[in-house]
C-alpha atoms as a printed R data frame, in Angstrom:
    type eleno elety resid chain resno       x       y       z
1   ATOM     1    CA   MET     A     1  10.174  26.035 -17.329
2   ATOM     2    CA   LYS     A     2   9.425  23.355 -14.846
3   ATOM     3    CA   LYS     A     3   8.705  19.890 -17.241
4   ATOM     4    CA   GLU     A     4   5.021  18.690 -16.554
5   ATOM     5    CA   ARG     A     5   5.230  15.794 -14.796
6   ATOM     6    CA   GLY     A     6   2.147  12.934 -14.977
7   ATOM     7    CA   ASP     A     7   0.750   9.866 -13.718
8   ATOM     8    CA   GLU     A     8   3.206   7.261 -14.845
9   ATOM     9    CA   TYR     A     9   6.052   9.268 -13.874
10  ATOM    10    CA   PHE     A    10   4.558   9.255  -9.837
11  ATOM    11    CA   MET     A    11   3.348   5.582 -10.461
12  ATOM    12    CA   ARG     A    12   6.836   4.987 -11.279
13  ATOM    13    CA   LEU     A    13   8.036   6.102  -7.922
14  ATOM    14    CA   ALA     A    14   5.258   4.561  -5.933
15  ATOM    15    CA   LEU     A    15   6.770   1.377  -7.599
16  ATOM    16    CA   ARG     A    16  10.027   1.803  -6.380
17  ATOM    17    CA   GLU     A    17   9.123   2.339  -2.768
18  ATOM    18    CA   ALA     A    18   7.334  -0.945  -3.674
19  ATOM    19    CA   GLU     A    19  10.548  -2.534  -4.554
20  ATOM    20    CA   LYS     A    20  12.502  -1.377  -0.965
21  ATOM    21    CA   ALA     A    21   9.378  -2.827   0.779
22  ATOM    22    CA   ALA     A    22  10.389  -6.215  -1.321
23  ATOM    23    CA   GLU     A    23  13.898  -6.216  -0.369
24  ATOM    24    CA   LYS     A    24  12.457  -5.633   3.175
25  ATOM    25    CA   ASP     A    25  10.316  -9.225   2.672
26  ATOM    26    CA   GLU     A    26   7.424  -6.823   2.969
27  ATOM    27    CA   VAL     A    27   4.018  -6.843   0.608
28  ATOM    28    CA   PRO     A    28   5.342  -4.834  -2.419
29  ATOM    29    CA   VAL     A    29   2.938  -1.848  -2.155
30  ATOM    30    CA   GLY     A    30   4.689   1.850  -2.420
31  ATOM    31    CA   ALA     A    31   2.878   5.140  -2.340
32  ATOM    32    CA   VAL     A    32   3.642   8.499  -3.196
33  ATOM    33    CA   ILE     A    33   2.173  11.793  -1.998
34  ATOM    34    CA   VAL     A    34   2.202  14.928  -4.488
35  ATOM    35    CA   LYS     A    35   1.555  18.399  -4.079
36  ATOM    36    CA   ASN     A    36   1.166  20.564  -6.911
37  ATOM    37    CA   GLY     A    37   3.381  18.556  -8.453
38  ATOM    38    CA   GLU     A    38   5.774  18.314  -6.052
39  ATOM    39    CA   VAL     A    39   6.421  15.053  -4.215
40  ATOM    40    CA   VAL     A    40   5.743  15.730  -0.697
41  ATOM    41    CA   ALA     A    41   6.264  12.164   1.113
42  ATOM    42    CA   ARG     A    42   7.322   8.350  -0.105
43  ATOM    43    CA   ALA     A    43   6.458   5.245   2.011
44  ATOM    44    CA   HIS     A    44   5.822   1.596   1.328
45  ATOM    45    CA   ASN     A    45   4.620  -1.337   3.572
46  ATOM    46    CA   GLU     A    46   6.227  -1.615   6.986
47  ATOM    47    CA   LYS     A    47   3.978  -4.474   8.568
48  ATOM    48    CA   GLU     A    48   6.212  -6.682   9.420
49  ATOM    49    CA   LYS     A    49   8.996  -4.481  10.372
50  ATOM    50    CA   ARG     A    50   6.707  -2.789  13.056
51  ATOM    51    CA   GLN     A    51   4.805  -5.524  13.299
52  ATOM    52    CA   SER     A    52   1.469  -3.301  13.059
53  ATOM    53    CA   ALA     A    53  -1.735  -4.068  10.812
54  ATOM    54    CA   VAL     A    54  -1.849  -0.689  10.241
55  ATOM    55    CA   ARG     A    55   1.780   0.055   8.500
56  ATOM    56    CA   HIS     A    56  -0.133   0.429   5.130
57  ATOM    57    CA   ALA     A    57   2.366   2.260   2.670
58  ATOM    58    CA   GLU     A    58  -0.485   4.787   2.608
59  ATOM    59    CA   ILE     A    59  -0.633   5.487   6.329
60  ATOM    60    CA   CYS     A    60   2.386   5.740   6.380
61  ATOM    61    CA   ALA     A    61   2.641   7.840   3.300
62  ATOM    62    CA   MET     A    62  -0.082   9.970   4.933
63  ATOM    63    CA   GLU     A    63   1.642  10.493   8.503
64  ATOM    64    CA   LYS     A    64   4.883  11.929   6.745
65  ATOM    65    CA   ALA     A    65   2.948  13.859   4.291
66  ATOM    66    CA   SER     A    66   1.364  15.504   7.282
67  ATOM    67    CA   ALA     A    67   4.620  15.818   9.585
68  ATOM    68    CA   LYS     A    68   6.529  17.713   6.126
69  ATOM    69    CA   LEU     A    69   3.325  19.996   5.172
70  ATOM    70    CA   GLY     A    70   2.712  20.779   9.092
71  ATOM    71    CA   GLN     A    71  -1.455  19.666   8.867
72  ATOM    72    CA   TRP     A    72  -3.113  16.542   8.658
73  ATOM    73    CA   TRP     A    73  -5.565  17.840   6.206
74  ATOM    74    CA   LEU     A    74  -3.925  16.814   2.818
75  ATOM    75    CA   GLU     A    75  -6.640  18.279   0.453
76  ATOM    76    CA   ASP     A    76  -4.240  19.352  -2.290
77  ATOM    77    CA   CYS     A    77  -2.315  16.567  -2.275
78  ATOM    78    CA   VAL     A    78  -2.545  13.138  -4.966
79  ATOM    79    CA   LEU     A    79  -1.995   9.681  -3.427
80  ATOM    80    CA   TYR     A    80  -0.273   7.348  -6.171
81  ATOM    81    CA   VAL     A    81  -0.171   3.918  -4.767
82  ATOM    82    CA   THR     A    82   0.808   0.729  -6.434
83  ATOM    83    CA   LEU     A    83  -2.305  -1.361  -5.207
84  ATOM    84    CA   GLU     A    84  -5.991  -0.161  -4.516
85  ATOM    85    CA   PRO     A    85  -6.085   0.870  -0.973
86  ATOM    86    CA   CYS     A    86  -8.345  -1.469   1.496
87  ATOM    87    CA   ALA     A    87 -11.458  -0.063   3.529
88  ATOM    88    CA   MET     A    88  -8.693   1.691   6.240
89  ATOM    89    CA   CYS     A    89  -6.597   3.475   3.624
90  ATOM    90    CA   ALA     A    90  -9.469   4.809   1.854
91  ATOM    91    CA   GLY     A    91 -11.141   6.051   5.177
92  ATOM    92    CA   ALA     A    92  -7.970   7.533   6.136
93  ATOM    93    CA   ALA     A    93  -7.877   9.152   3.092
94  ATOM    94    CA   VAL     A    94 -11.627  10.578   2.948
95  ATOM    95    CA   ASN     A    95 -10.641  11.845   6.801
96  ATOM    96    CA   ALA     A    96  -7.401  13.415   5.537
97  ATOM    97    CA   ARG     A    97  -9.168  15.093   2.630
98  ATOM    98    CA   LEU     A    98  -7.296  14.098  -0.334
99  ATOM    99    CA   LYS     A    99  -8.077  15.466  -3.607
100 ATOM   100    CA   LYS     A   100  -7.457  12.089  -5.424
101 ATOM   101    CA   ILE     A   101  -6.269   8.631  -5.610
102 ATOM   102    CA   VAL     A   102  -4.010   7.228  -8.465
103 ATOM   103    CA   PHE     A   103  -3.683   3.239  -7.697
104 ATOM   104    CA   GLY     A   104  -1.881   0.655 -10.204
105 ATOM   105    CA   ALA     A   105  -3.242  -2.971  -9.399
106 ATOM   106    CA   LYS     A   106  -7.060  -3.485  -8.647
107 ATOM   107    CA   ASP     A   107  -7.398  -5.371  -5.449
108 ATOM   108    CA   SER     A   108 -10.207  -7.829  -5.703
109 ATOM   109    CA   ARG     A   109 -10.302  -8.950  -2.354
110 ATOM   110    CA   PHE     A   110  -9.553  -5.620  -0.515
111 ATOM   111    CA   GLY     A   111  -9.640  -3.054  -2.276
112 ATOM   112    CA   PHE     A   112 -12.271  -0.467  -1.485
113 ATOM   113    CA   VAL     A   113 -11.678   2.389  -3.906
114 ATOM   114    CA   GLY     A   114 -13.747   0.725  -6.655
115 ATOM   115    CA   SER     A   115 -13.489  -3.188  -6.196
116 ATOM   116    CA   LEU     A   116 -15.800  -4.293  -3.605
117 ATOM   117    CA   ALA     A   117 -17.118  -0.878  -2.938
118 ATOM   118    CA   ASN     A   118 -16.090   2.557  -3.144
119 ATOM   119    CA   LEU     A   119 -15.719   4.070   0.175
120 ATOM   120    CA   SER     A   120 -15.573   7.592  -0.748
121 ATOM   121    CA   TYR     A   121 -18.595   7.464  -3.385
122 ATOM   122    CA   ASP     A   122 -20.934   4.487  -1.457
123 ATOM   123    CA   TYR     A   123 -21.462   6.183   1.845
124 ATOM   124    CA   PRO     A   124 -22.503   9.483   2.700
125 ATOM   125    CA   LEU     A   125 -19.253  10.736   3.826
126 ATOM   126    CA   ASN     A   126 -18.513  14.336   4.396
127 ATOM   127    CA   HIS     A   127 -15.525  14.282   1.652
128 ATOM   128    CA   ARG     A   128 -15.314  12.661  -1.590
129 ATOM   129    CA   VAL     A   129 -11.832  11.396  -3.287
130 ATOM   130    CA   LEU     A   130 -11.607  11.439  -6.169
131 ATOM   131    CA   SER     A   131  -9.954   8.108  -7.888
132 ATOM   132    CA   GLU     A   132  -8.269   6.547 -10.892
133 ATOM   133    CA   GLY     A   133  -7.252   3.017 -10.938
134 ATOM   134    CA   GLY     A   134  -5.167   1.273 -13.640
135 ATOM   135    CA   VAL     A   135  -2.191   3.242 -13.769
136 ATOM   136    CA   LEU     A   136   1.050   1.264 -14.963
137 ATOM   137    CA   GLU     A   137  -1.181  -1.426 -13.684
138 ATOM   138    CA   LYS     A   138   0.844  -4.478 -15.572
139 ATOM   139    CA   GLU     A   139   3.926  -3.262 -13.382
140 ATOM   140    CA   CYS     A   140   2.139  -3.144 -10.258
141 ATOM   141    CA   ALA     A   141   0.529  -6.016 -10.498
142 ATOM   142    CA   ALA     A   142   3.840  -8.045 -11.602
143 ATOM   143    CA   ILE     A   143   5.854  -7.168  -8.626
144 ATOM   144    CA   LEU     A   144   3.128  -8.809  -6.231
145 ATOM   145    CA   THR     A   145   2.568 -11.217  -8.219
146 ATOM   146    CA   SER     A   146   6.365 -12.161  -8.342
147 ATOM   147    CA   PHE     A   147   6.841 -11.714  -4.300
148 ATOM   148    CA   PHE     A   148   3.686 -14.043  -3.485
149 ATOM   149    CA   LYS     A   149   5.276 -16.738  -5.717
150 ATOM   150    CA   ARG     A   150   8.909 -16.393  -4.331
151 ATOM   151    CA   LYS     A   151   7.220 -16.858  -1.239
152 ATOM   152    CA   ARG     A   152   5.273 -20.024  -1.972
153 ATOM   153    CA   GLU     A   153   8.118 -21.526  -3.637
154 ATOM   154    CA   SER     A   154  10.125 -20.985  -0.255
155 ATOM   155    CA   LYS     A   155   7.722 -22.516   1.609
156 ATOM   156    CA   LYS     A   156   7.868 -25.457  -0.447
157 ATOM   157    CA   ARG     A   157  11.328 -25.558   0.090
158 ATOM   158    CA   ALA     A   158  11.508 -25.144   3.429
159 ATOM   159    CA   PRO     A   159  11.656 -28.203   6.017
160 ATOM   160    CA   SER     A   160   8.145 -28.993   7.106
161 ATOM   161    CA   ASN     A   161   7.490 -28.455  11.071
162 ATOM   162    CA   VAL     A   162   7.979 -32.042  12.812
163 ATOM   163    CA   LEU     A   163   6.548 -32.569  16.108
164 ATOM   164    CA   LEU     A   164   9.733 -33.560  17.777
165 ATOM   165    CA   GLU     A   165   9.767 -36.176  20.234
166 ATOM   166    CA   ASN     A   166   9.375 -34.943  24.180
167 ATOM   167    CA   PRO     A   167  10.370 -37.138  26.599
168 ATOM   168    CA   ASP     A   168   8.218 -35.217  29.118
169 ATOM   169    CA   LEU     A   169   5.311 -35.249  27.183
170 ATOM   170    CA   ASP     A   170   5.757 -39.498  26.010
171 ATOM   171    CA   GLY     A   171   3.240 -40.527  29.095
172 ATOM   172    CA   GLU     A   172   6.339 -41.996  31.440
173 ATOM   173    CA   ASN     A   173   7.269 -40.296  34.699
């Protein structure tokens, strides 16, 4: 008999992915895609590594899931992500025909699955993605808060960029 695994279980897997991102100095967002109770793909942010604005955890996970399943339609899949998806990722979820998005922390600045808008329901799109937020919200928010606090502290400790004198630019030839 297979043990039933719920939203918190899969969100904890997404949190592990977020931890991997933090270790690589990426914004710690993790994602897991599940189909019929089984993990199909795991990913985390790779924006810094790939120097690409589109390498969000959700996009990376959808690409991996599509490759594994051999199709871009992910209609029977659920995306678990530690941070509410942005407009780009919410749009990709609609295009991939995801069944549902389950997220942890809300994103009041960029969230497009309820915070700023709900891309799937506020616009007349051809597919609706169900969504649920707040799963392990405190843990998901804490990893982000901790990451950005460390970033700010390391900036304070770093020497400021001082314009060094350049003899070629001092006006004397």
